C-alpha positions as CSV (number, residue, x, y, z in Angstrom):
1,M,-9.1,17.3,0.1
2,K,-10.0,15.9,3.6
3,Y,-8.6,12.8,3.9
4,T,-9.9,12.6,7.4
5,K,-13.7,11.4,6.4
6,Y,-12.9,9.0,4.3
7,Y,-10.5,6.9,6.7
8,S,-13.3,5.0,8.8
9,L,-14.4,4.0,5.2
10,I,-11.3,2.2,4.2
11,F,-11.4,-0.9,7.0
12,P,-15.0,-1.9,5.4
13,L,-14.1,-1.5,2.2
14,L,-11.0,-3.8,2.1
15,I,-13.4,-6.4,3.8
16,V,-15.9,-6.6,1.2
17,L,-13.4,-6.6,-1.9
18,I,-11.3,-9.4,0.0
19,G,-14.2,-11.1,0.9
20,F,-15.5,-10.9,-2.9
21,F,-11.9,-11.8,-4.4
22,I,-12.2,-14.9,-1.6
23,Y,-15.7,-15.8,-2.4
24,K,-15.9,-15.5,-6.0
25,I,-13.0,-15.1,-7.5
26,L,-11.6,-18.5,-5.5
27,E,-15.0,-20.0,-5.1
28,Y,-14.5,-20.6,-1.2
29,E,-17.2,-21.2,1.0
30,P,-17.6,-18.5,3.7
31,N,-16.8,-20.7,6.9
32,F,-15.1,-19.2,9.8
33,Y,-11.4,-19.3,9.0
34,T,-12.3,-17.4,5.8
35,I,-13.7,-14.5,7.7
36,I,-11.1,-14.8,10.2
37,I,-8.4,-14.5,7.3
38,N,-11.0,-12.1,5.6
39,L,-10.6,-9.8,8.8
40,G,-6.8,-10.3,9.4
41,I,-5.9,-9.4,5.5
42,A,-8.2,-6.1,5.8
43,F,-6.6,-5.4,9.2
44,I,-3.2,-5.5,8.0
45,L,-3.9,-3.9,5.1
46,S,-5.4,-0.7,6.2
47,P,-3.2,2.1,7.2
48,R,-2.5,3.1,10.8
49,V,-3.4,6.5,12.3
50,K,-0.9,8.1,15.3
51,T,-1.6,10.7,17.4
52,L,1.1,13.3,17.9
53,D,2.0,16.4,20.1
54,A,3.9,19.0,17.8
55,Q,4.8,22.4,19.2
56,T,1.6,23.9,16.7
57,G,-1.1,21.5,18.7
58,R,-1.9,17.9,18.1
59,K,-1.6,16.0,15.1
60,E,-2.7,13.0,13.1
61,Q,0.5,10.6,11.3
62,V,-1.3,8.0,8.6
63,T,1.2,4.9,7.6
64,W,0.4,2.0,5.0
65,L,2.6,-0.9,5.1
66,F,3.8,-0.5,1.6
67,Y,4.2,3.2,1.6
68,K,7.5,4.4,3.0
69,K,6.2,8.1,3.1
70,S,3.8,9.4,5.8
71,K,0.8,11.7,5.7
72,I,0.4,13.9,8.7
73,I,-3.0,15.5,9.2
74,N,-4.7,17.6,11.0
């Protein structure tokens, strides 16, 4: 499974899911502060991609906030 084509979709998907939780389930009105909180939580929970220079070439390392192992992709 190729992970690289899905990483660009994780951040917008988290924004939509957290926004749904804040606006529909908690019943808050959308204003500037709830949008900033929504974007901040989605940014914190999204994966981090680091580029590493190895002997075999460039590799990308993906780490999540609560997942201890990192995934190395090409």
